[in-house]
C-alpha positions in Angstrom: 11.6 12.8 18.6 7.7 11.3 19.4 7.7 12.9 22.9 8.0 15.9 21.3 3.5 16.9 21.3 2.3 18.4 18.3 0.3 21.6 19.4 -2.9 21.3 19.1 -4.1 24.4 18.7 -5.0 24.8 14.8 -4.8 27.7 12.6 -8.5 28.7 12.0 -8.6 28.9 8.2 -7.3 25.3 7.8 -8.9 23.4 5.8 -11.7 21.4 7.1 -13.3 17.7 5.0 -16.6 16.2 5.5 -15.5 14.1 8.0 -15.0 17.5 10.0 -11.7 17.4 10.3 -8.4 19.0 9.1 -5.3 17.5 7.5 -3.5 18.2 10.8 -5.8 16.0 12.0 -5.0 12.4 10.2 -0.6 13.5 11.4 0.5 11.2 14.4 4.0 12.5 16.6 7.1 14.2 15.1 8.8 12.0 13.5 12.3 9.9 14.6 13.6 8.9 11.1 16.4 10.6 8.8 15.7 14.0 7.7 14.7 13.6 4.1 14.2 9.8 4.5 11.3 9.3 1.3 9.6 7.0 4.5 8.1 10.4 5.7 7.2 11.6 2.2 5.3 8.0 2.0 3.6 9.0 5.1 2.2 12.8 4.2 0.7 10.7 1.2 -0.8 8.2 3.4 -2.0 11.1 5.7 -2.8 13.2 2.7 -5.3 10.1 0.6 -6.7 10.2 4.5 -7.8 12.8 4.3 -8.9 13.4 1.1 -11.5 10.7 1.6 -13.4 12.1 4.4 -11.9 8.6 5.7 -12.2 8.2 9.9 -9.2 8.4 11.6 -11.2 5.7 14.1 -12.3 3.6 11.4 -8.6 2.6 10.7 -6.6 -0.4 11.7 -2.6 -0.2 10.9 -0.1 -2.7 11.5 3.6 -3.5 10.8 6.8 -5.1 11.3 9.8 -4.2 12.5 12.3 -1.5 10.8 12.5 1.9 9.6 9.3 0.9 7.2 7.5 -0.3 10.7 8.2 2.7 12.7 6.7 4.8 10.1 2.8 4.4 11.4 3.9 6.4 14.5 4.1 9.2 12.3 0.1 9.3 10.9 -3.1 8.7 11.7 -3.0 9.5 15.6 -6.9 8.9 16.4 -6.5 4.9 14.5 -5.8 1.7 16.1 -2.4 0.9 15.6 -0.4 -2.2 16.1 3.6 -2.7 15.5 4.3 -6.5 15.1 6.9 -8.9 15.5 9.2 -8.6 12.5 7.6 -10.4 9.1 4.4 -11.0 11.3 2.5 -8.7 10.0 1.0 -10.4 7.7 -0.8 -13.0 9.6 -2.0 -10.8 12.7 -3.7 -8.4 10.1 -5.3 -11.5 8.4 -6.7 -12.6 12.0 -7.9 -8.7 12.7 -9.5 -8.2 9.2 -10.7 -12.0 10.0 -12.7 -11.1 12.9 -13.4 -7.4 12.2 -14.3 -6.6 8.6 -16.0 -3.4 9.4 -12.1 -2.1 9.6 -10.5 -0.3 7.0 -7.1 -2.1 7.1 -4.0 -0.8 6.2 -0.7 -3.2 6.2 3.1 -1.2 6.3 6.1 -2.6 5.5 9.5 -2.8 4.5 11.5 -4.8 1.7 13.1 -6.6 5.1 10.1 -6.9 6.6 8.6 -8.5 3.7 11.2 -9.9 1.2 13.2 -11.1 3.8 12.6 -13.3 7.1 8.5 -11.9 6.2 8.1 -12.9 2.3 6.3 -16.5 3.3 3.9 -14.3 5.3 3.9 -11.8 2.6 2.6 -14.9 -0.1 0.0 -16.2 1.7 -1.9 -12.4 3.0 -1.7 -12.2 -1.5 -3.2 -15.5 -2.0 -5.8 -15.4 0.7 -7.0 -12.0 -1.3 -7.3 -10.4 2.7 -9.3 -6.8 2.4 -6.2 -4.6 2.9 -3.8 -2.4 1.7 -0.1 -3.2 2.1 2.3 -0.4 1.7 6.2 -1.5 1.3 8.7 1.2 1.6 11.3 0.0 -0.3 14.9 1.4 0.0 17.2 -2.1 -0.6 18.9 -1.8 2.3 18.4 -2.3 6.4 18.7 1.0 7.7 18.6 0.3 11.3 21.4 -2.1 10.8 23.9 0.1 9.2 23.2 -0.7 5.4 23.5 -3.7 4.8 21.7 -5.1 1.2 18.1 -6.3 1.3 16.4 -9.4 -0.2 15.4 -6.4 -2.5 18.6 -4.5 -4.1 19.2 -4.5 -7.5 21.8 -7.5 -9.2 24.9 -4.9 -9.4 23.6 -2.1 -7.6 26.4 -0.6 -5.0 26.9 0.0 -1.0 27.4 3.3 0.1 30.4 1.9 1.0 31.5 0.4 -3.2 30.6 -3.4 -2.3 28.8 -4.5 -5.1 25.8 -6.9 -4.4 25.6 -9.6 -6.8 22.9 -11.6 -5.5 19.3 -11.4 -7.6 17.0 -9.0 -6.4 13.4 -10.3 -5.3 10.3 -8.8 -7.4 7.4 -8.0 -4.7 5.7 -6.6 -7.4 5.9 -9.7 -9.7 5.4 -11.3 -6.5 2.1 -10.0 -6.0 1.0 -10.6 -9.3 2.3 -14.5 -9.4 0.3 -14.8 -6.0 -3.3 -13.7 -6.5 -3.4 -10.6 -6.0 -6.1 -7.8 -7.3 -4.6 -4.8 -6.9 -1.0 -4.3 -7.9 0.8 -1.0 -8.2 4.5 0.5 -8.1 5.3 4.5 -7.1 8.3 6.6 -5.9 8.2 8.1 -2.4 9.2 11.3 -4.9 6.0 11.6 -6.9 3.3 12.8 -4.5 1.0 13.6 -7.9 1.6 9.7 -8.4 0.8 7.6 -4.6 -1.9 9.6 -3.1 -4.0 8.6 -6.3 -2.8 5.4 -5.9 -3.0 5.0 -1.9 -6.6 6.6 -2.2 -8.2 4.0 -4.7 -6.2 0.8 -3.1 -7.7 1.7 0.5 -11.5 1.5 -1.6 -10.7 -1.7 -3.4 -12.0 -5.0 -2.4 -9.2 -7.5 -1.5 -5.7 -7.7 -1.7 -4.1 -4.1 -2.9 -0.1 -4.3 -2.9 1.6 -0.9 -3.8 6.1 -1.2 -3.0 7.0 2.4 -3.1 10.4 3.1 -4.1 11.8 4.9 -0.7 15.3 6.1 -1.1 17.4 6.1 2.3 19.3 9.4 2.4 21.6 7.6 5.1 22.7 4.9 3.1 21.3 4.3 -0.4 21.1 7.4 -2.0 24.5 7.6 -3.4 25.8 7.1 -7.1 25.9 4.1 -8.2 22.6 2.7 -6.0 19.8 1.7 -8.4 17.2 3.1 -5.5 18.5 6.5 -4.7 16.2 9.7 -5.7 18.3 10.6 -9.1 18.3 6.6 -10.5 14.6 6.3 -9.6 13.8 9.7 -11.9 16.0 9.1 -14.8 15.0 5.1 -14.9 10.8 5.9 -14.1 8.6 4.6 -16.0 4.9 5.6 -15.6 2.1 3.0 -17.2 -0.3 5.3 -16.7 -1.6 8.8 -15.4 -4.2 8.4 -12.5 -6.5 10.4 -10.5 -9.4 8.6 -8.0 -12.2 10.3 -7.1 -15.6 9.1 -4.8 -18.0 7.1 -6.5 -21.5 9.0 -8.2 -23.8 9.6 -10.8 -21.7 7.8 -13.7 -20.1 10.4 -16.0 -18.9 9.1 -19.9 -16.7 11.0 -22.7 -15.3 9.1 -25.4 -12.4 10.6 -26.8 -9.4 9.5 -29.5 -6.1 8.1 -27.5 -3.5 10.4 -27.3 -5.1 13.7 -26.9 -6.6 15.4 -24.1 -10.3 15.3 -22.9 -11.7 18.0 -20.2 -14.7 16.6 -17.7 -16.6 18.6 -15.6 -16.5 16.9 -12.3 -20.0 16.2 -9.6 -18.2 19.1 -7.7 -17.7 21.6 -10.3 -14.3 20.9 -11.0 -12.9 20.0 -14.2 -10.7 16.7 -14.8 -8.7 16.6 -17.5 -7.7 13.3 -19.1 -4.9 12.3 -21.4 -5.1 8.5 -22.7 -1.5 7.5 -22.4 -0.1 4.0 -23.4 -3.0 2.9 -25.6 -1.1 -0.9 -25.4 -0.9 -0.8 -21.6 -4.6 -2.9 -20.3 -3.6 -3.0 -16.5 -6.8 -5.4 -16.1 -4.5 -8.1 -17.5 -1.9 -9.9 -15.2 0.0 -11.5 -17.7 0.6 -8.4 -19.8 1.8 -6.8 -16.4 4.3 -9.4 -15.8 5.5 -9.2 -19.3 5.7 -5.6 -19.6 7.2 -6.0 -16.1 9.9 -8.0 -17.6 10.6 -5.8 -20.5 11.0 -2.9 -18.5 13.4 -4.5 -16.1 16.2 -5.6 -19.2 15.7 -2.1 -20.3 16.8 -0.5 -16.7 13.7 1.2 -16.8 11.4 1.1 -13.1 7.9 0.3 -14.4 5.5 2.9 -11.9 1.7 3.2 -11.6 -1.2 1.4 -11.4 0.0 -2.2 -13.4 -2.6 -5.0 -12.5 -6.5 -4.1 -11.1 -9.6 -6.5 -11.1 -12.6 -4.4 -10.7 -14.6 -7.6 -9.3 -12.0 -9.1 -7.0 -13.4 -11.0 -4.3 -11.7 -10.7 -1.2 -11.3 -13.6 2.1 -14.7 -13.4 3.2 -16.0 -14.3 0.0 -13.8 -17.1 0.0 -14.5 -18.3 3.2 -18.4 -17.5 2.9 -18.4 -15.8 6.6 -21.6 -13.9 7.3 -22.0 -10.4 6.9 -22.5 -9.0 11.0 -18.5 -8.7 12.2 -17.6 -12.0 14.0 -16.4 -10.4 16.9 -19.8 -9.1 17.3 -21.2 -12.6 17.5 -22.4 -14.2 20.9 -22.9 -17.3 22.6 -26.0 -18.3 20.8 -25.0 -18.0 17.3 -20.9 -19.4 18.1 -22.8 -22.1 20.5 -25.4 -23.2 18.6 -26.1 -26.1 21.2 -25.2 -30.6 21.3 -27.9 -30.9 18.8 -25.7 -29.1 15.7 -22.8 -30.5 17.1 -24.3 -33.9 16.3 -24.9 -32.8 13.0 -22.7 -31.0 12.1 -20.3 -34.7 13.4 -22.6 -36.9 11.2 -21.9 -35.0 8.3 -18.7 -35.7 8.2 -18.9 -39.4 8.7 
């Protein structure tokens, strides 16, 4: 289906954002994924987030590995930079690109097999290094390209479409991301666009390693009774830790209101934001509390969604390495090769 070109003609009344683009400009070719696939819903959320944030597509570099999820970048941001890597190796390619050119917005798209199985080692290192990127896992608990075997994230006790029971303990990528030092960690559901879009918006502007695990039901192999990653199961067991919204920073607007109440706040554009304080005891800035919260609700059979942890003062890989502000791929020979005298000085310091 990707060979079928979408019409270039846009309706004249289509909304245009501040960057001069319509929502259609953030799309890609027609999807070849199964009709109703949660991955397409995630692609639609990415498209909506980039449109809302007035992002110029050519400023985005999207990278993926192998799998149904890794086909998804074809279907959004057709005007951006793209790289489909080897199975499980997307993080290392993204790390190299981010090291060379820090001016692009990096978006890594992966799956539960790509990240939690063959690529789990690479997943660990990109999180601990604090690479400035948004990493989205489209998590359906199965290998959709190879007829629905359990993946490493399939819950223990869940059943396959053929009735086989999974006896292995699952890999929790959210828990791993928290332990490994990611500074923005969230989980969402492909069927909850109202929650997912602002999460993606916030992740895209976060400085550091931002990780979003999105439960994305496979309509062909994992959307049946007995699956813990089906549409019905997630809707019935979803425990949202917060209601969130995201808006571009401007002049500070402050307000005070009691927990459990609703407060209307007028924004810079005249729109009114209705805020409701929920879960007074939950603190998204406490990493240990986030891990405990995940385990507590997992034991209760609940899937925790929302912004689980964020460090507002996070640093990234370039801060850790103390690199220059100018992108490394723009540095000339005079800077990269300062001469024999400087080399001798460096060698002398190491003796």
